[in-house]
N, C-alpha and C positions, 0 to 999 in steps of 0.2 A: 712294722715294728710297734706302732701304737697298739694295734690289736693284740699282739703277743704280750706287751707290757700289761695291758688291762686284764687279759686272761690270767697272767701270773699274779697280778694284784688280787684278783678275786679268789683264785685257787689257794694262794699261799699267805694271803692277808699281809702283803708287803706294802709299806707306805711308798707310794710312787707318784710322780707328777709328770705331765706331758706339756712341754712348751714347743711351739713351732717357731723357730728363729728365722727371721727374714733379714737379709743383707746387713750384717753387722760389720763395722770397720773400726779401726783404731791402731794405735801403736802396737808393734810386735807382730803385725801380720807378716806372713811370708811374702817376700817380694815377687816370687814366681809362682804364686798359687793360682793365678789366672783370674783373680777377682778384679772387677773393673776399677775400684778405688785404688788399690795398690798398683795395678798396671799403669793407670794414668799418672799417678804421682811419680813413680820410678821413671817412666818414659820422659815426663816433663823435666825432672831434675837432671836427667842424663842428656837432655837436649835431643832426644830421639822423637820421631813422629808419634803422636797420640793415635793409637789404632782404635777406630770405632767400627764396630760390626753393624752393618745396616746403615741407614741414613741418619741415625742418631736421634730419631723421634720416639723410639721406644722408651718407656719410663721405668725407673727404679726408685725404691725408697731406701734410705740409708739410716741405720740406727747406730749411734756411737756406743762403743763397748761399755762405757760406764752406765749408760741407761739400761743396757741389757743385763749387766750384773745386778743392778738394783732390783729389777723386776724378778729375776730368778731367785734372789734372796727372799723377796716378798712371797713368791710362789712356794718356796720351801717352808716358810713359816705358817702358811695358811692351812689350817687343819681340815677344813670342810670343803676343799676344792682341789680336784686332781687334774683338771683340764680335760681335754686339750685346750690350749689357749695360744692365740697368735701373738708373737712378740716382735715388735719392730717399730719403725717410724712411718706413719702413714703419709708424711709429706713426700710428694712425688717430684722428681726432676727428670727431664729427658737426659739420655746419656750424653748428648751433645752439650747440654747445659752443665753437666758435671765436668766435662772436659774443659769447657770455657772457664769455669770457676777454678779448677786446678791450675790451668795455664796462668790465670791472673794471680793466684795466690803464690805460685812458685816463681813468678816473673820470668817464665820460660818463653823462649821464642820458638818452641816446637810447633810444627804444623799438625793439623788434624788430617789423617788419611782414613778413607772409608773402604771397608772390605765387605764381602758378602755376609749377610746375617745368617747364622746357622739355622737350618730348617726348624729345629725344635726349640728355638729361643723365643720365650714369650714376649709379647709386645708390652706387657704391663706386669709389674710385680709390686703390689701394694697390699700390706696386711690390713685386715679389719681388726682393730684392737679394741672394739667396743666391749668385749668380754673382759679383757684385761683392765679396762677402765672401771667396769662395774664390780668385778670380783676382787681385784687387787688394788683398786684405787691408784692406778698407775697410768702414766703416759710419758713418753720421752720428753726430756727437757733440753737436751743439748742440740742447738741448731747445727746444720750441716757445716757451715763455715768454721764454727768454733771447734768442732771435732776434726775437721780437715787440717786446721792450723796445727794441732797437736800431732796428727798423723804425718803431716809433711815434715815437721821438725824431726820426728823419729826417723823417717826414711832419709832425710838429709844427713843426719848424724851417721846412720847406718852406712850410707854410700860413701861418706868421707872417711870412714874407718876401714874401708875395704882395701 
């Protein structure tokens, strides 16, 4: 897709930008979209077991949606830079750490259960945002727990209104 966009940009002189988005979360996520943050929050709020695939030692980086929107707006306004650029939060957490944080923040008594890790699931997802720092003067500001607080409140309200 990136190659096609860049070819189109060159051929048609269309203003375009490429951002590579890594694990974004926040309010209004779909509860059943299969993402680890929404899965863990909904399971914890419903008192269901938290399902972890693998042993929980694989890592993920989580970027709160407000940080993502901020950098996309910066990218759109930058005239001399088309990307591609990685967008996300380089702070890493193990999947088990995320589950523990969600359990603590929701005051849930859910237990963690471990299932087989899918064969193609990477053990690490961490964006290198050095280009975003340099070209866009950006780095994420919202810590995981602050973003989770807002996301948990959203899903708590969503579940209670069902």
